[in-house]
mmCIF file as Biopython writes it, N, C-alpha, C and O atoms, coordinates in Angstrom:
data_model
#
loop_
_atom_site.group_PDB
_atom_site.id
_atom_site.type_symbol
_atom_site.label_atom_id
_atom_site.label_alt_id
_atom_site.label_comp_id
_atom_site.label_asym_id
_atom_site.label_entity_id
_atom_site.label_seq_id
_atom_site.pdbx_PDB_ins_code
_atom_site.Cartn_x
_atom_site.Cartn_y
_atom_site.Cartn_z
_atom_site.occupancy
_atom_site.B_iso_or_equiv
_atom_site.auth_seq_id
_atom_site.auth_asym_id
_atom_site.pdbx_PDB_model_num
ATOM 1   N N  . UNK A ? 1  ? -13.022 -94.516  -41.439 1.0 0.0 1  A 1 
ATOM 2   C CA . UNK A ? 1  ? -13.109 -94.482  -39.817 1.0 0.0 1  A 1 
ATOM 3   C C  . UNK A ? 1  ? -11.829 -95.305  -39.306 1.0 0.0 1  A 1 
ATOM 4   O O  . UNK A ? 1  ? -11.483 -96.329  -39.895 1.0 0.0 1  A 1 
ATOM 5   N N  . UNK A ? 2  ? -11.094 -94.781  -38.108 1.0 0.0 2  A 1 
ATOM 6   C CA . UNK A ? 2  ? -10.007 -95.458  -37.595 1.0 0.0 2  A 1 
ATOM 7   C C  . UNK A ? 2  ? -10.432 -96.747  -36.925 1.0 0.0 2  A 1 
ATOM 8   O O  . UNK A ? 2  ? -11.532 -96.866  -36.386 1.0 0.0 2  A 1 
ATOM 9   N N  . UNK A ? 3  ? -9.412  -97.826  -36.985 1.0 0.0 3  A 1 
ATOM 10  C CA . UNK A ? 3  ? -9.702  -98.769  -36.037 1.0 0.0 3  A 1 
ATOM 11  C C  . UNK A ? 3  ? -9.344  -98.614  -34.736 1.0 0.0 3  A 1 
ATOM 12  O O  . UNK A ? 3  ? -8.262  -98.202  -34.319 1.0 0.0 3  A 1 
ATOM 13  N N  . UNK A ? 4  ? -10.516 -99.041  -33.964 1.0 0.0 4  A 1 
ATOM 14  C CA . UNK A ? 4  ? -10.408 -99.163  -32.381 1.0 0.0 4  A 1 
ATOM 15  C C  . UNK A ? 4  ? -8.983  -99.572  -31.985 1.0 0.0 4  A 1 
ATOM 16  O O  . UNK A ? 4  ? -8.397  -100.447 -32.623 1.0 0.0 4  A 1 
ATOM 17  N N  . UNK A ? 5  ? -8.450  -98.983  -30.994 1.0 0.0 5  A 1 
ATOM 18  C CA . UNK A ? 5  ? -7.169  -99.470  -30.361 1.0 0.0 5  A 1 
ATOM 19  C C  . UNK A ? 5  ? -7.495  -100.774 -29.808 1.0 0.0 5  A 1 
ATOM 20  O O  . UNK A ? 5  ? -8.598  -101.042 -29.333 1.0 0.0 5  A 1 
ATOM 21  N N  . UNK A ? 6  ? -6.424  -101.655 -29.885 1.0 0.0 6  A 1 
ATOM 22  C CA . UNK A ? 6  ? -6.596  -102.966 -29.298 1.0 0.0 6  A 1 
ATOM 23  C C  . UNK A ? 6  ? -6.234  -102.780 -27.670 1.0 0.0 6  A 1 
ATOM 24  O O  . UNK A ? 6  ? -5.352  -102.004 -27.303 1.0 0.0 6  A 1 
ATOM 25  N N  . UNK A ? 7  ? -7.073  -103.639 -26.691 1.0 0.0 7  A 1 
ATOM 26  C CA . UNK A ? 7  ? -6.907  -103.605 -25.483 1.0 0.0 7  A 1 
ATOM 27  C C  . UNK A ? 7  ? -5.821  -104.452 -25.144 1.0 0.0 7  A 1 
ATOM 28  O O  . UNK A ? 7  ? -5.732  -105.564 -25.664 1.0 0.0 7  A 1 
ATOM 29  N N  . UNK A ? 8  ? -4.910  -104.003 -24.251 1.0 0.0 8  A 1 
ATOM 30  C CA . UNK A ? 8  ? -4.147  -104.652 -23.558 1.0 0.0 8  A 1 
ATOM 31  C C  . UNK A ? 8  ? -4.728  -106.002 -22.619 1.0 0.0 8  A 1 
ATOM 32  O O  . UNK A ? 8  ? -5.801  -105.906 -22.024 1.0 0.0 8  A 1 
ATOM 33  N N  . UNK A ? 9  ? -4.034  -107.050 -22.571 1.0 0.0 9  A 1 
ATOM 34  C CA . UNK A ? 9  ? -4.641  -108.055 -21.837 1.0 0.0 9  A 1 
ATOM 35  C C  . UNK A ? 9  ? -4.364  -107.773 -20.320 1.0 0.0 9  A 1 
ATOM 36  O O  . UNK A ? 9  ? -3.526  -106.938 -19.977 1.0 0.0 9  A 1 
ATOM 37  N N  . UNK A ? 10 ? -5.003  -108.406 -19.544 1.0 0.0 10 A 1 
ATOM 38  C CA . UNK A ? 10 ? -4.854  -108.186 -17.923 1.0 0.0 10 A 1 
ATOM 39  C C  . UNK A ? 10 ? -3.422  -108.359 -17.566 1.0 0.0 10 A 1 
ATOM 40  O O  . UNK A ? 10 ? -2.804  -107.496 -16.943 1.0 0.0 10 A 1 
ATOM 41  N N  . UNK A ? 11 ? -3.010  -109.240 -17.878 1.0 0.0 11 A 1 
ATOM 42  C CA . UNK A ? 11 ? -1.357  -109.775 -17.646 1.0 0.0 11 A 1 
ATOM 43  C C  . UNK A ? 11 ? -0.468  -108.701 -18.326 1.0 0.0 11 A 1 
ATOM 44  O O  . UNK A ? 11 ? 0.603   -108.345 -17.835 1.0 0.0 11 A 1 
ATOM 45  N N  . UNK A ? 12 ? -0.879  -108.295 -19.272 1.0 0.0 12 A 1 
ATOM 46  C CA . UNK A ? 12 ? 0.016   -107.294 -20.140 1.0 0.0 12 A 1 
ATOM 47  C C  . UNK A ? 12 ? -0.048  -106.037 -19.260 1.0 0.0 12 A 1 
ATOM 48  O O  . UNK A ? 12 ? 0.953   -105.450 -18.848 1.0 0.0 12 A 1 
ATOM 49  N N  . UNK A ? 13 ? -1.233  -105.703 -19.028 1.0 0.0 13 A 1 
ATOM 50  C CA . UNK A ? 13 ? -1.444  -104.325 -18.206 1.0 0.0 13 A 1 
ATOM 51  C C  . UNK A ? 13 ? -0.695  -104.466 -16.705 1.0 0.0 13 A 1 
ATOM 52  O O  . UNK A ? 13 ? -0.132  -103.508 -16.176 1.0 0.0 13 A 1 
ATOM 53  N N  . UNK A ? 14 ? -0.747  -105.364 -16.299 1.0 0.0 14 A 1 
ATOM 54  C CA . UNK A ? 14 ? -0.137  -105.691 -14.951 1.0 0.0 14 A 1 
ATOM 55  C C  . UNK A ? 14 ? 1.589   -105.420 -14.982 1.0 0.0 14 A 1 
ATOM 56  O O  . UNK A ? 14 ? 2.260   -104.974 -14.052 1.0 0.0 14 A 1 
ATOM 57  N N  . UNK A ? 15 ? 1.991   -105.766 -16.115 1.0 0.0 15 A 1 
ATOM 58  C CA . UNK A ? 15 ? 3.591   -106.088 -16.514 1.0 0.0 15 A 1 
ATOM 59  C C  . UNK A ? 15 ? 3.960   -104.549 -16.849 1.0 0.0 15 A 1 
ATOM 60  O O  . UNK A ? 15 ? 5.008   -104.041 -16.450 1.0 0.0 15 A 1 
ATOM 61  N N  . UNK A ? 16 ? 2.945   -103.815 -17.662 1.0 0.0 16 A 1 
ATOM 62  C CA . UNK A ? 16 ? 3.186   -102.585 -17.894 1.0 0.0 16 A 1 
ATOM 63  C C  . UNK A ? 16 ? 3.193   -101.671 -16.736 1.0 0.0 16 A 1 
ATOM 64  O O  . UNK A ? 16 ? 4.063   -100.807 -16.625 1.0 0.0 16 A 1 
ATOM 65  N N  . UNK A ? 17 ? 2.304   -101.824 -15.918 1.0 0.0 17 A 1 
ATOM 66  C CA . UNK A ? 17 ? 2.171   -101.071 -14.693 1.0 0.0 17 A 1 
ATOM 67  C C  . UNK A ? 17 ? 3.405   -101.381 -13.795 1.0 0.0 17 A 1 
ATOM 68  O O  . UNK A ? 17 ? 4.025   -100.421 -13.337 1.0 0.0 17 A 1 
ATOM 69  N N  . UNK A ? 18 ? 3.804   -102.632 -13.513 1.0 0.0 18 A 1 
ATOM 70  C CA . UNK A ? 18 ? 5.186   -102.717 -12.793 1.0 0.0 18 A 1 
ATOM 71  C C  . UNK A ? 18 ? 6.306   -102.017 -13.314 1.0 0.0 18 A 1 
ATOM 72  O O  . UNK A ? 18 ? 7.096   -101.352 -12.643 1.0 0.0 18 A 1 
ATOM 73  N N  . UNK A ? 19 ? 6.339   -102.209 -14.630 1.0 0.0 19 A 1 
ATOM 74  C CA . UNK A ? 19 ? 7.584   -101.653 -15.422 1.0 0.0 19 A 1 
ATOM 75  C C  . UNK A ? 19 ? 7.580   -99.831  -15.120 1.0 0.0 19 A 1 
ATOM 76  O O  . UNK A ? 19 ? 8.636   -99.216  -14.967 1.0 0.0 19 A 1 
ATOM 77  N N  . UNK A ? 20 ? 6.350   -99.228  -15.078 1.0 0.0 20 A 1 
ATOM 78  C CA . UNK A ? 20 ? 6.286   -97.954  -14.842 1.0 0.0 20 A 1 
ATOM 79  C C  . UNK A ? 20 ? 6.477   -97.530  -13.478 1.0 0.0 20 A 1 
ATOM 80  O O  . UNK A ? 20 ? 6.979   -96.430  -13.243 1.0 0.0 20 A 1 
ATOM 81  N N  . UNK A ? 21 ? 6.088   -98.376  -12.487 1.0 0.0 21 A 1 
ATOM 82  C CA . UNK A ? 21 ? 6.161   -98.123  -11.167 1.0 0.0 21 A 1 
ATOM 83  C C  . UNK A ? 21 ? 7.700   -98.235  -10.782 1.0 0.0 21 A 1 
ATOM 84  O O  . UNK A ? 21 ? 8.132   -97.474  -9.916  1.0 0.0 21 A 1 
ATOM 85  N N  . UNK A ? 22 ? 8.503   -99.113  -11.366 1.0 0.0 22 A 1 
ATOM 86  C CA . UNK A ? 22 ? 9.946   -99.416  -11.300 1.0 0.0 22 A 1 
ATOM 87  C C  . UNK A ? 22 ? 10.425  -98.533  -11.787 1.0 0.0 22 A 1 
ATOM 88  O O  . UNK A ? 22 ? 11.376  -98.178  -11.091 1.0 0.0 22 A 1 
ATOM 89  N N  . UNK A ? 23 ? 10.269  -97.715  -12.944 1.0 0.0 23 A 1 
ATOM 90  C CA . UNK A ? 23 ? 11.039  -96.575  -13.568 1.0 0.0 23 A 1 
ATOM 91  C C  . UNK A ? 23 ? 10.803  -95.349  -12.478 1.0 0.0 23 A 1 
ATOM 92  O O  . UNK A ? 23 ? 11.704  -94.615  -12.073 1.0 0.0 23 A 1 
ATOM 93  N N  . UNK A ? 24 ? 9.504   -95.279  -12.111 1.0 0.0 24 A 1 
ATOM 94  C CA . UNK A ? 24 ? 9.237   -94.170  -11.263 1.0 0.0 24 A 1 
ATOM 95  C C  . UNK A ? 24 ? 9.930   -94.491  -10.108 1.0 0.0 24 A 1 
ATOM 96  O O  . UNK A ? 24 ? 10.574  -93.488  -9.803  1.0 0.0 24 A 1 
ATOM 97  N N  . UNK A ? 25 ? 10.138  -95.442  -9.256  1.0 0.0 25 A 1 
ATOM 98  C CA . UNK A ? 25 ? 10.851  -95.583  -8.001  1.0 0.0 25 A 1 
ATOM 99  C C  . UNK A ? 25 ? 12.306  -95.338  -8.321  1.0 0.0 25 A 1 
ATOM 100 O O  . UNK A ? 25 ? 12.943  -94.828  -7.399  1.0 0.0 25 A 1 
ATOM 101 N N  . UNK A ? 26 ? 12.988  -95.605  -9.477  1.0 0.0 26 A 1 
ATOM 102 C CA . UNK A ? 26 ? 14.236  -95.556  -9.713  1.0 0.0 26 A 1 
ATOM 103 C C  . UNK A ? 26 ? 14.436  -93.788  -9.862  1.0 0.0 26 A 1 
ATOM 104 O O  . UNK A ? 26 ? 15.291  -93.129  -9.272  1.0 0.0 26 A 1 
ATOM 105 N N  . UNK A ? 27 ? 13.509  -93.319  -10.714 1.0 0.0 27 A 1 
ATOM 106 C CA . UNK A ? 27 ? 13.705  -91.760  -11.067 1.0 0.0 27 A 1 
ATOM 107 C C  . UNK A ? 27 ? 13.524  -91.048  -9.653  1.0 0.0 27 A 1 
ATOM 108 O O  . UNK A ? 27 ? 14.264  -90.093  -9.422  1.0 0.0 27 A 1 
ATOM 109 N N  . UNK A ? 28 ? 12.692  -91.398  -8.788  1.0 0.0 28 A 1 
ATOM 110 C CA . UNK A ? 28 ? 12.249  -90.608  -7.816  1.0 0.0 28 A 1 
ATOM 111 C C  . UNK A ? 28 ? 12.423  -91.494  -6.451  1.0 0.0 28 A 1 
ATOM 112 O O  . UNK A ? 28 ? 11.397  -91.750  -5.820  1.0 0.0 28 A 1 
ATOM 113 N N  . UNK A ? 29 ? 13.585  -91.933  -6.008  1.0 0.0 29 A 1 
ATOM 114 C CA . UNK A ? 29 ? 13.649  -92.864  -4.801  1.0 0.0 29 A 1 
ATOM 115 C C  . UNK A ? 29 ? 13.256  -92.199  -3.637  1.0 0.0 29 A 1 
ATOM 116 O O  . UNK A ? 29 ? 12.676  -92.986  -2.889  1.0 0.0 29 A 1 
ATOM 117 N N  . UNK A ? 30 ? 13.341  -91.020  -3.161  1.0 0.0 30 A 1 
ATOM 118 C CA . UNK A ? 30 ? 12.956  -90.490  -2.016  1.0 0.0 30 A 1 
ATOM 119 C C  . UNK A ? 30 ? 11.243  -89.902  -2.070  1.0 0.0 30 A 1 
ATOM 120 O O  . UNK A ? 30 ? 10.808  -89.194  -1.162  1.0 0.0 30 A 1 
ATOM 121 N N  . UNK A ? 31 ? 10.593  -90.217  -2.978  1.0 0.0 31 A 1 
ATOM 122 C CA . UNK A ? 31 ? 9.281   -89.683  -3.114  1.0 0.0 31 A 1 
ATOM 123 C C  . UNK A ? 31 ? 8.319   -90.126  -2.256  1.0 0.0 31 A 1 
ATOM 124 O O  . UNK A ? 31 ? 8.216   -91.346  -2.122  1.0 0.0 31 A 1 
ATOM 125 N N  . UNK A ? 32 ? 7.516   -89.332  -1.583  1.0 0.0 32 A 1 
ATOM 126 C CA . UNK A ? 32 ? 6.648   -89.822  -0.446  1.0 0.0 32 A 1 
ATOM 127 C C  . UNK A ? 32 ? 5.356   -89.075  -0.933  1.0 0.0 32 A 1 
ATOM 128 O O  . UNK A ? 32 ? 5.414   -88.089  -1.668  1.0 0.0 32 A 1 
ATOM 129 N N  . UNK A ? 33 ? 4.304   -89.564  -0.514  1.0 0.0 33 A 1 
ATOM 130 C CA . UNK A ? 33 ? 3.053   -89.078  -0.843  1.0 0.0 33 A 1 
ATOM 131 C C  . UNK A ? 33 ? 2.534   -88.180  0.392   1.0 0.0 33 A 1 
ATOM 132 O O  . UNK A ? 33 ? 2.353   -88.718  1.485   1.0 0.0 33 A 1 
ATOM 133 N N  . UNK A ? 34 ? 2.296   -86.790  0.201   1.0 0.0 34 A 1 
ATOM 134 C CA . UNK A ? 34 ? 2.137   -86.134  1.306   1.0 0.0 34 A 1 
ATOM 135 C C  . UNK A ? 34 ? 0.628   -85.839  1.856   1.0 0.0 34 A 1 
ATOM 136 O O  . UNK A ? 34 ? 0.353   -85.039  2.750   1.0 0.0 34 A 1 
ATOM 137 N N  . UNK A ? 35 ? -0.201  -86.578  1.200   1.0 0.0 35 A 1 
ATOM 138 C CA . UNK A ? 35 ? -1.877  -86.739  1.433   1.0 0.0 35 A 1 
ATOM 139 C C  . UNK A ? 35 ? -1.860  -87.757  2.397   1.0 0.0 35 A 1 
ATOM 140 O O  . UNK A ? 35 ? -1.005  -88.643  2.390   1.0 0.0 35 A 1 
ATOM 141 N N  . UNK A ? 36 ? -2.844  -87.670  3.306   1.0 0.0 36 A 1 
ATOM 142 C CA . UNK A ? 36 ? -3.202  -88.613  4.480   1.0 0.0 36 A 1 
ATOM 143 C C  . UNK A ? 36 ? -4.327  -89.334  3.874   1.0 0.0 36 A 1 
ATOM 144 O O  . UNK A ? 36 ? -5.219  -88.649  3.373   1.0 0.0 36 A 1 
ATOM 145 N N  . UNK A ? 37 ? -4.426  -90.703  3.840   1.0 0.0 37 A 1 
ATOM 146 C CA . UNK A ? 37 ? -5.450  -91.404  3.320   1.0 0.0 37 A 1 
ATOM 147 C C  . UNK A ? 37 ? -5.458  -93.091  3.785   1.0 0.0 37 A 1 
ATOM 148 O O  . UNK A ? 37 ? -4.428  -93.662  4.145   1.0 0.0 37 A 1 
ATOM 149 N N  . UNK A ? 38 ? -6.640  -93.684  3.717   1.0 0.0 38 A 1 
ATOM 150 C CA . UNK A ? 38 ? -6.573  -95.194  4.031   1.0 0.0 38 A 1 
ATOM 151 C C  . UNK A ? 38 ? -6.967  -95.903  3.051   1.0 0.0 38 A 1 
ATOM 152 O O  . UNK A ? 38 ? -6.679  -97.098  3.120   1.0 0.0 38 A 1 
ATOM 153 N N  . UNK A ? 39 ? -7.684  -95.459  1.926   1.0 0.0 39 A 1 
ATOM 154 C CA . UNK A ? 39 ? -8.339  -96.226  1.036   1.0 0.0 39 A 1 
ATOM 155 C C  . UNK A ? 39 ? -8.083  -95.608  -0.278  1.0 0.0 39 A 1 
ATOM 156 O O  . UNK A ? 39 ? -7.879  -94.396  -0.357  1.0 0.0 39 A 1 
ATOM 157 N N  . UNK A ? 40 ? -8.081  -96.470  -1.441  1.0 0.0 40 A 1 
ATOM 158 C CA . UNK A ? 40 ? -7.896  -95.734  -2.596  1.0 0.0 40 A 1 
ATOM 159 C C  . UNK A ? 40 ? -8.757  -94.721  -3.245  1.0 0.0 40 A 1 
ATOM 160 O O  . UNK A ? 40 ? -8.395  -93.957  -4.140  1.0 0.0 40 A 1 
ATOM 161 N N  . UNK A ? 41 ? -10.073 -94.794  -2.642  1.0 0.0 41 A 1 
ATOM 162 C CA . UNK A ? 41 ? -11.108 -93.824  -2.971  1.0 0.0 41 A 1 
ATOM 163 C C  . UNK A ? 41 ? -10.692 -92.825  -2.023  1.0 0.0 41 A 1 
ATOM 164 O O  . UNK A ? 41 ? -10.786 -91.734  -2.585  1.0 0.0 41 A 1 
ATOM 165 N N  . UNK A ? 42 ? -10.279 -92.695  -0.855  1.0 0.0 42 A 1 
ATOM 166 C CA . UNK A ? 42 ? -9.838  -91.328  -0.225  1.0 0.0 42 A 1 
ATOM 167 C C  . UNK A ? 42 ? -8.738  -90.719  -0.795  1.0 0.0 42 A 1 
ATOM 168 O O  . UNK A ? 42 ? -8.686  -89.491  -0.733  1.0 0.0 42 A 1 
ATOM 169 N N  . UNK A ? 43 ? -7.665  -91.454  -1.449  1.0 0.0 43 A 1 
ATOM 170 C CA . UNK A ? 43 ? -6.589  -90.825  -2.000  1.0 0.0 43 A 1 
ATOM 171 C C  . UNK A ? 43 ? -7.075  -90.016  -3.241  1.0 0.0 43 A 1 
ATOM 172 O O  . UNK A ? 43 ? -6.683  -88.878  -3.501  1.0 0.0 43 A 1 
ATOM 173 N N  . UNK A ? 44 ? -8.072  -90.809  -4.062  1.0 0.0 44 A 1 
ATOM 174 C CA . UNK A ? 44 ? -8.538  -89.934  -5.429  1.0 0.0 44 A 1 
ATOM 175 C C  . UNK A ? 44 ? -9.343  -88.768  -4.747  1.0 0.0 44 A 1 
ATOM 176 O O  . UNK A ? 44 ? -9.253  -87.693  -5.340  1.0 0.0 44 A 1 
ATOM 177 N N  . UNK A ? 45 ? -10.024 -88.782  -3.741  1.0 0.0 45 A 1 
ATOM 178 C CA . UNK A ? 45 ? -10.816 -87.661  -3.224  1.0 0.0 45 A 1 
ATOM 179 C C  . UNK A ? 45 ? -9.658  -86.705  -2.497  1.0 0.0 45 A 1 
ATOM 180 O O  . UNK A ? 45 ? -9.881  -85.497  -2.413  1.0 0.0 45 A 1 
ATOM 181 N N  . UNK A ? 46 ? -8.879  -87.056  -2.167  1.0 0.0 46 A 1 
ATOM 182 C CA . UNK A ? 46 ? -7.951  -86.075  -1.639  1.0 0.0 46 A 1 
ATOM 183 C C  . UNK A ? 46 ? -6.838  -85.408  -2.802  1.0 0.0 46 A 1 
ATOM 184 O O  . UNK A ? 46 ? -6.294  -84.315  -2.643  1.0 0.0 46 A 1 
ATOM 185 N N  . UNK A ? 47 ? -6.652  -86.188  -3.841  1.0 0.0 47 A 1 
ATOM 186 C CA . UNK A ? 47 ? -5.905  -85.742  -5.028  1.0 0.0 47 A 1 
ATOM 187 C C  . UNK A ? 47 ? -6.691  -84.820  -5.863  1.0 0.0 47 A 1 
ATOM 188 O O  . UNK A ? 47 ? -6.101  -83.903  -6.433  1.0 0.0 47 A 1 
ATOM 189 N N  . UNK A ? 48 ? -7.978  -84.969  -5.995  1.0 0.0 48 A 1 
ATOM 190 C CA . UNK A ? 48 ? -8.730  -83.985  -6.531  1.0 0.0 48 A 1 
ATOM 191 C C  . UNK A ? 48 ? -8.933  -82.668  -5.503  1.0 0.0 48 A 1 
ATOM 192 O O  . UNK A ? 48 ? -9.051  -81.543  -5.989  1.0 0.0 48 A 1 
ATOM 193 N N  . UNK A ? 49 ? -8.962  -82.861  -4.214  1.0 0.0 49 A 1 
ATOM 194 C CA . UNK A ? 49 ? -8.975  -81.608  -3.656  1.0 0.0 49 A 1 
ATOM 195 C C  . UNK A ? 49 ? -7.716  -80.726  -3.688  1.0 0.0 49 A 1 
ATOM 196 O O  . UNK A ? 49 ? -7.774  -79.496  -3.679  1.0 0.0 49 A 1 
ATOM 197 N N  . UNK A ? 50 ? -6.448  -81.512  -3.729  1.0 0.0 50 A 1 
ATOM 198 C CA . UNK A ? 50 ? -5.027  -80.761  -3.708  1.0 0.0 50 A 1 
ATOM 199 C C  . UNK A ? 50 ? -5.079  -80.038  -4.990  1.0 0.0 50 A 1 
ATOM 200 O O  . UNK A ? 50 ? -4.568  -78.920  -5.040  1.0 0.0 50 A 1 
ATOM 201 N N  . UNK A ? 51 ? -5.695  -80.601  -6.141  1.0 0.0 51 A 1 
ATOM 202 C CA . UNK A ? 51 ? -5.669  -79.606  -7.132  1.0 0.0 51 A 1 
ATOM 203 C C  . UNK A ? 51 ? -6.188  -78.118  -7.157  1.0 0.0 51 A 1 
ATOM 204 O O  . UNK A ? 51 ? -5.870  -77.319  -8.038  1.0 0.0 51 A 1 
ATOM 205 N N  . UNK A ? 52 ? -7.083  -77.809  -6.021  1.0 0.0 52 A 1 
ATOM 206 C CA . UNK A ? 52 ? -7.516  -76.844  -5.605  1.0 0.0 52 A 1 
ATOM 207 C C  . UNK A ? 52 ? -6.826  -76.009  -4.585  1.0 0.0 52 A 1 
ATOM 208 O O  . UNK A ? 52 ? -6.915  -74.782  -4.575  1.0 0.0 52 A 1 
ATOM 209 N N  . UNK A ? 53 ? -6.045  -76.791  -3.615  1.0 0.0 53 A 1 
ATOM 210 C CA . UNK A ? 53 ? -5.650  -75.757  -2.640  1.0 0.0 53 A 1 
ATOM 211 C C  . UNK A ? 53 ? -4.346  -76.636  -2.257  1.0 0.0 53 A 1 
ATOM 212 O O  . UNK A ? 53 ? -4.159  -77.599  -3.001  1.0 0.0 53 A 1 
ATOM 213 N N  . UNK A ? 54 ? -3.426  -76.450  -1.215  1.0 0.0 54 A 1 
ATOM 214 C CA . UNK A ? 54 ? -2.382  -77.250  -0.749  1.0 0.0 54 A 1 
ATOM 215 C C  . UNK A ? 54 ? -2.618  -78.359  -0.247  1.0 0.0 54 A 1 
ATOM 216 O O  . UNK A ? 54 ? -3.789  -78.575  0.068   1.0 0.0 54 A 1 
ATOM 217 N N  . UNK A ? 55 ? -1.632  -79.383  -0.015  1.0 0.0 55 A 1 
ATOM 218 C CA . UNK A ? 55 ? -1.750  -80.405  0.360   1.0 0.0 55 A 1 
ATOM 219 C C  . UNK A ? 55 ? -1.975  -80.439  2.030   1.0 0.0 55 A 1 
ATOM 220 O O  . UNK A ? 55 ? -2.628  -81.345  2.548   1.0 0.0 55 A 1 
ATOM 221 N N  . UNK A ? 56 ? -1.416  -79.449  2.746   1.0 0.0 56 A 1 
ATOM 222 C CA . UNK A ? 56 ? -1.665  -79.386  4.111   1.0 0.0 56 A 1 
ATOM 223 C C  . UNK A ? 56 ? -3.051  -79.106  4.268   1.0 0.0 56 A 1 
ATOM 224 O O  . UNK A ? 56 ? -3.621  -79.899  5.019   1.0 0.0 56 A 1 
ATOM 225 N N  . UNK A ? 57 ? -3.761  -78.206  3.778   1.0 0.0 57 A 1 
ATOM 226 C CA . UNK A ? 57 ? -5.086  -77.701  3.759   1.0 0.0 57 A 1 
ATOM 227 C C  . UNK A ? 57 ? -6.061  -79.011  3.663   1.0 0.0 57 A 1 
ATOM 228 O O  . UNK A ? 57 ? -6.947  -79.309  4.464   1.0 0.0 57 A 1 
ATOM 229 N N  . UNK A ? 58 ? -5.696  -79.683  2.538   1.0 0.0 58 A 1 
ATOM 230 C CA . UNK A ? 58 ? -6.429  -81.031  2.110   1.0 0.0 58 A 1 
ATOM 231 C C  . UNK A ? 58 ? -6.305  -81.701  3.460   1.0 0.0 58 A 1 
ATOM 232 O O  . UNK A ? 58 ? -7.382  -81.841  4.040   1.0 0.0 58 A 1 
ATOM 233 N N  . UNK A ? 59 ? -5.101  -82.199  4.165   1.0 0.0 59 A 1 
ATOM 234 C CA . UNK A ? 59 ? -4.966  -82.944  5.154   1.0 0.0 59 A 1 
ATOM 235 C C  . UNK A ? 59 ? -5.573  -82.390  6.509   1.0 0.0 59 A 1 
ATOM 236 O O  . UNK A ? 59 ? -5.607  -83.078  7.529   1.0 0.0 59 A 1 
ATOM 237 N N  . UNK A ? 60 ? -6.025  -81.159  6.440   1.0 0.0 60 A 1 
ATOM 238 C CA . UNK A ? 60 ? -6.656  -80.655  7.633   1.0 0.0 60 A 1 
ATOM 239 C C  . UNK A ? 60 ? -8.263  -80.910  7.365   1.0 0.0 60 A 1 
ATOM 240 O O  . UNK A ? 60 ? -8.961  -81.000  8.375   1.0 0.0 60 A 1 
ATOM 241 N N  . UNK A ? 61 ? -8.782  -81.009  6.318   1.0 0.0 61 A 1 
ATOM 242 C CA . UNK A ? 61 ? -10.029 -80.997  5.948   1.0 0.0 61 A 1 
ATOM 243 C C  . UNK A ? 61 ? -10.684 -82.483  5.746   1.0 0.0 61 A 1 
ATOM 244 O O  . UNK A ? 61 ? -11.799 -82.751  6.194   1.0 0.0 61 A 1 
ATOM 245 N N  . UNK A ? 62 ? -9.854  -83.451  5.005   1.0 0.0 62 A 1 
ATOM 246 C CA . UNK A ? 62 ? -10.345 -84.722  4.765   1.0 0.0 62 A 1 
ATOM 247 C C  . UNK A ? 62 ? -10.646 -85.544  6.197   1.0 0.0 62 A 1 
ATOM 248 O O  . UNK A ? 62 ? -11.600 -86.323  6.214   1.0 0.0 62 A 1 
ATOM 249 N N  . UNK A ? 63 ? -9.926  -85.386  7.247   1.0 0.0 63 A 1 
ATOM 250 C CA . UNK A ? 63 ? -10.548 -86.365  8.133   1.0 0.0 63 A 1 
ATOM 251 C C  . UNK A ? 63 ? -12.078 -86.256  8.595   1.0 0.0 63 A 1 
ATOM 252 O O  . UNK A ? 63 ? -12.757 -87.256  8.824   1.0 0.0 63 A 1 
ATOM 253 N N  . UNK A ? 64 ? -12.499 -85.098  8.697   1.0 0.0 64 A 1 
ATOM 254 C CA . UNK A ? 64 ? -13.883 -84.827  8.801   1.0 0.0 64 A 1 
ATOM 255 C C  . UNK A ? 64 ? -14.676 -85.436  7.591   1.0 0.0 64 A 1 
ATOM 256 O O  . UNK A ? 64 ? -15.611 -86.232  7.684   1.0 0.0 64 A 1 
ATOM 257 N N  . UNK A ? 65 ? -14.053 -84.840  6.255   1.0 0.0 65 A 1 
ATOM 258 C CA . UNK A ? 65 ? -14.870 -85.215  4.959   1.0 0.0 65 A 1 
ATOM 259 C C  . UNK A ? 65 ? -15.211 -86.813  5.044   1.0 0.0 65 A 1 
ATOM 260 O O  . UNK A ? 65 ? -16.332 -87.305  4.910   1.0 0.0 65 A 1 
ATOM 261 N N  . UNK A ? 66 ? -13.883 -87.568  5.318   1.0 0.0 66 A 1 
ATOM 262 C CA . UNK A ? 66 ? -13.605 -89.034  5.233   1.0 0.0 66 A 1 
ATOM 263 C C  . UNK A ? 66 ? -14.639 -89.740  6.359   1.0 0.0 66 A 1 
ATOM 264 O O  . UNK A ? 66 ? -15.189 -90.815  6.119   1.0 0.0 66 A 1 
ATOM 265 N N  . UNK A ? 67 ? -14.825 -89.044  7.550   1.0 0.0 67 A 1 
ATOM 266 C CA . UNK A ? 67 ? -15.894 -89.300  8.556   1.0 0.0 67 A 1 
ATOM 267 C C  . UNK A ? 67 ? -17.062 -89.627  8.066   1.0 0.0 67 A 1 
ATOM 268 O O  . UNK A ? 67 ? -17.615 -90.727  8.065   1.0 0.0 67 A 1 
ATOM 269 N N  . UNK A ? 68 ? -17.538 -88.260  7.499   1.0 0.0 68 A 1 
ATOM 270 C CA . UNK A ? 68 ? -18.896 -88.213  6.810   1.0 0.0 68 A 1 
ATOM 271 C C  . UNK A ? 68 ? -19.153 -89.009  5.568   1.0 0.0 68 A 1 
ATOM 272 O O  . UNK A ? 68 ? -20.277 -89.297  5.156   1.0 0.0 68 A 1 
ATOM 273 N N  . UNK A ? 69 ? -18.060 -89.330  5.027   1.0 0.0 69 A 1 
ATOM 274 C CA . UNK A ? 69 ? -18.491 -90.188  3.654   1.0 0.0 69 A 1 
ATOM 275 C C  . UNK A ? 69 ? -18.697 -91.770  4.204   1.0 0.0 69 A 1 
ATOM 276 O O  . UNK A ? 69 ? -19.399 -92.605  3.634   1.0 0.0 69 A 1 
ATOM 277 N N  . UNK A ? 70 ? -18.017 -91.964  5.291   1.0 0.0 70 A 1 
ATOM 278 C CA . UNK A ? 70 ? -18.151 -93.322  6.058   1.0 0.0 70 A 1 
ATOM 279 C C  . UNK A ? 70 ? -17.468 -94.561  5.681   1.0 0.0 70 A 1 
ATOM 280 O O  . UNK A ? 70 ? -17.634 -95.583  6.346   1.0 0.0 70 A 1 
#
């Protein structure tokens, strides 16, 4: 049986995430998120919806959806 992968420590995860973020900012300096959101959960919901339709349509329906979600 294969050995389980070692988990990164929290500090190591933060360093790794910061490195990835810096590389993405360097590769795509003009990138902007087209989805409208206020919280990480709203971004998650909008991202899932955007896989099924356009970002424009998602931005049309999410205000009411988010209002119902509370």
